[in-house]
VEXDREN-2710 file (C-alpha; in Angstrom, 1 decimal):
% VEXDREN-2710
k/r/px/py/pz
1/UNK/-13.5/-2.4/-2.7
2/UNK/-15.6/0.8/-2.4
3/UNK/-14.4/3.7/0.0
4/UNK/-16.2/2.6/3.2
5/UNK/-14.6/-0.9/2.7
6/UNK/-11.3/0.6/2.3
7/UNK/-11.5/2.5/5.5
8/UNK/-12.7/-0.3/7.3
9/UNK/-10.2/-2.8/6.1
10/UNK/-7.4/-0.8/7.8
11/UNK/-7.4/-2.4/11.0
12/UNK/-7.5/-5.7/9.7
13/UNK/-4.9/-8.2/8.5
14/UNK/-5.8/-7.6/4.7
15/UNK/-3.4/-5.7/2.4
16/UNK/-4.3/-3.6/-0.4
17/UNK/-2.9/-3.9/-4.0
18/UNK/-2.2/-1.2/-6.3
19/UNK/-6.0/-0.8/-7.4
20/UNK/-7.0/-0.3/-3.5
21/UNK/-4.3/2.3/-3.0
22/UNK/-5.4/4.2/-6.3
23/UNK/-9.0/4.0/-5.1
24/UNK/-8.2/5.4/-1.7
25/UNK/-5.8/8.0/-2.8
26/UNK/-8.0/8.8/-5.8
27/UNK/-4.9/8.4/-8.0
28/UNK/-4.3/6.1/-11.1
29/UNK/-2.9/2.6/-10.4
30/UNK/-0.1/3.6/-12.7
31/UNK/0.9/6.4/-10.3
32/UNK/0.8/3.9/-7.3
33/UNK/3.2/1.6/-9.0
34/UNK/5.3/4.6/-10.1
35/UNK/5.5/5.9/-6.5
36/UNK/6.0/2.5/-5.0
37/UNK/9.0/1.6/-7.3
38/UNK/10.9/4.8/-6.6
39/UNK/10.5/4.1/-3.1
40/UNK/8.4/7.1/-2.2
41/UNK/5.1/5.2/-1.3
42/UNK/5.2/2.5/1.3
43/UNK/4.8/-1.2/0.1
44/UNK/5.3/-4.7/0.8
45/UNK/7.1/-6.8/-1.9
46/UNK/5.6/-10.6/-2.3
47/UNK/7.4/-12.3/-5.0
48/UNK/6.7/-10.1/-8.0
49/UNK/3.6/-8.3/-6.4
50/UNK/3.4/-5.2/-4.8
51/UNK/1.0/-5.0/-1.9
52/UNK/0.1/-2.4/0.7
53/UNK/-0.7/-2.2/4.3
54/UNK/-3.6/0.1/4.8
55/UNK/-2.8/1.6/7.9
56/UNK/0.9/2.3/6.7
57/UNK/-0.9/4.3/3.5
58/UNK/-3.1/6.1/5.4
59/UNK/-0.5/7.4/7.7
60/UNK/1.8/8.0/4.8
61/UNK/-1.3/10.1/3.1
62/UNK/-1.6/12.1/6.3
63/UNK/2.1/12.9/6.2
64/UNK/3.0/11.0/9.4
65/UNK/5.6/9.2/7.3
66/UNK/8.1/10.8/5.4
67/UNK/10.0/8.3/3.9
68/UNK/8.9/5.0/2.3
69/UNK/10.1/1.4/2.8
70/UNK/9.9/-1.6/0.3
71/UNK/9.9/-4.6/2.7
72/UNK/10.7/-8.0/0.7
73/UNK/8.9/-11.1/2.1
74/UNK/11.1/-14.0/2.7
75/UNK/10.0/-17.5/1.3
76/UNK/8.4/-19.4/4.1
77/UNK/7.2/-16.2/5.9
78/UNK/3.3/-16.8/6.6
END
């Protein structure tokens, strides 16, 4: 996704992956994974994957959110 597409996807039901977050934040993918695993970047854990809510990442980048939250997805949850 390009920068304009990332901005537009914030209001949709689409989740970002680490590449999308890295592109939005202009950071490396490894930086995104390190911060998410350390609990410093809000993320969703879906099985073994990390996904990110665009609106939450944008709020975090603005400083509107102090702490991070890792939310596990339960099996059978849509």
